[in-house]
C-alpha positions in Angstrom: -2.2 -13.4 6.7 -1.0 -11.0 9.3 2.4 -11.8 8.4 1.7 -10.5 4.8 0.0 -7.1 6.0 2.5 -7.0 8.6 5.4 -7.0 6.2 3.4 -4.5 3.6 2.4 -2.0 6.9 6.2 -1.9 7.9 7.4 -1.5 4.1 5.0 1.0 3.4 6.1 3.2 6.8 10.1 2.7 5.6 9.2 4.3 2.3 7.4 6.9 4.2 10.0 7.6 6.2 12.3 7.7 3.2 10.1 10.1 1.1 9.7 12.1 4.1 13.1 12.8 4.6 13.7 13.8 1.0 10.9 16.3 0.9 12.4 17.9 4.1 15.4 18.0 2.7 13.2 19.6 -0.8 14.1 16.8 -3.3 11.3 15.1 -5.3 11.1 11.6 -5.2 13.8 9.1 -7.2 13.7 5.9 -9.3 15.0 3.9 -6.3 11.9 4.5 -4.4 9.4 4.3 -7.0 10.8 0.6 -7.5 10.7 0.3 -3.7 6.5 1.1 -4.3 6.0 -2.0 -6.9 7.4 -4.1 -4.3 4.9 -3.0 -2.2 2.4 -3.4 -4.9 3.8 -6.8 -5.6 3.0 -7.9 -2.1 -0.3 -6.2 -2.5 -1.1 -8.0 -5.5 -0.1 -11.5 -3.8 -2.2 -10.3 -0.8 -5.1 -10.6 -3.1 -4.1 -13.6 -4.2 -4.0 -15.2 -1.2 -7.3 -13.4 -0.1 -8.9 -14.8 -3.5 -7.9 -18.3 -2.3 -9.2 -17.9 1.4 -12.7 -16.4 0.2 -12.7 -19.5 -1.9 -12.0 -21.8 0.9 -15.4 -20.5 2.3 -14.2 -17.7 4.8 -16.6 -15.0 4.7 -16.0 -11.2 4.4 -18.1 -7.8 3.5 -16.9 -8.7 0.0 -17.4 -4.8 -0.7 -15.5 -3.6 1.8 -12.0 -5.9 1.7 -12.4 -6.5 -1.3 -12.7 -1.9 -2.2 -9.5 -1.7 0.4 -7.8 -4.0 -1.2 -8.2 -2.5 -5.2 -7.4 0.6 -3.4 -4.7 0.0 -2.3 -3.9 -1.6 -5.8 -4.0 1.9 -7.1 -2.5 3.9 -4.8 1.1 3.5 -5.5 0.4 4.1 -9.6 -1.5 7.3 -9.4 1.3 8.8 -6.7 4.0 7.1 -9.5 2.3 9.3 -11.9 2.2 12.2 -9.8 6.1 11.9 -9.2 6.7 11.6 -12.8 5.1 14.9 -13.7 6.0 17.3 -10.5 9.5 17.0 -10.2 9.5 18.8 -6.8 10.1 17.9 -3.6 5.7 17.6 -3.5 6.1 14.4 -5.5 7.9 13.3 -2.2 4.9 14.4 -0.1 2.2 12.6 -2.4 4.3 9.9 -1.6 4.3 10.0 1.8 -0.1 10.4 1.2 0.1 7.5 -0.6 2.4 5.2 2.5 0.4 6.2 4.9 -3.0 5.7 3.1 -1.5 2.1 2.4 -1.3 1.3 5.8 -4.3 2.5 6.8 -6.1 0.2 4.2 -3.7 -2.8 5.1 -5.1 -1.9 9.0 -8.5 -2.2 8.0 -7.7 -5.3 5.8 -6.5 -7.2 8.6 -9.5 -5.9 10.9 -12.0 -7.4 8.2 -9.7 -10.5 8.0 -9.7 -11.2 11.4 -13.7 -10.5 11.7 -13.7 -13.4 8.7 -11.5 -15.6 10.3 -13.7 -18.5 11.2 
């Protein structure tokens, strides 16, 4: 599982850098950035499927925390996309940076919970 988490973290950091660069240039989010966020979303969905199988095999983890982080991470990019569509200023790029950083932090927490739950 750490491979999936590392890929999601790396992709989120790259997207954060891209959105930060656009924010520094006073530019709004573009469609390609939203597509990249959608690809990260697909990775989070894949991670949730793997997590469900992992738990079904008998591994224990605090379900409220674990699923709370995964579901919240899944909802962050759609919320940022709504802001990006509504707010066509540099602030949409700033919101996308914040969403990326949020997903990174949540992935670190998922990794911590996942590591504790391995038996």
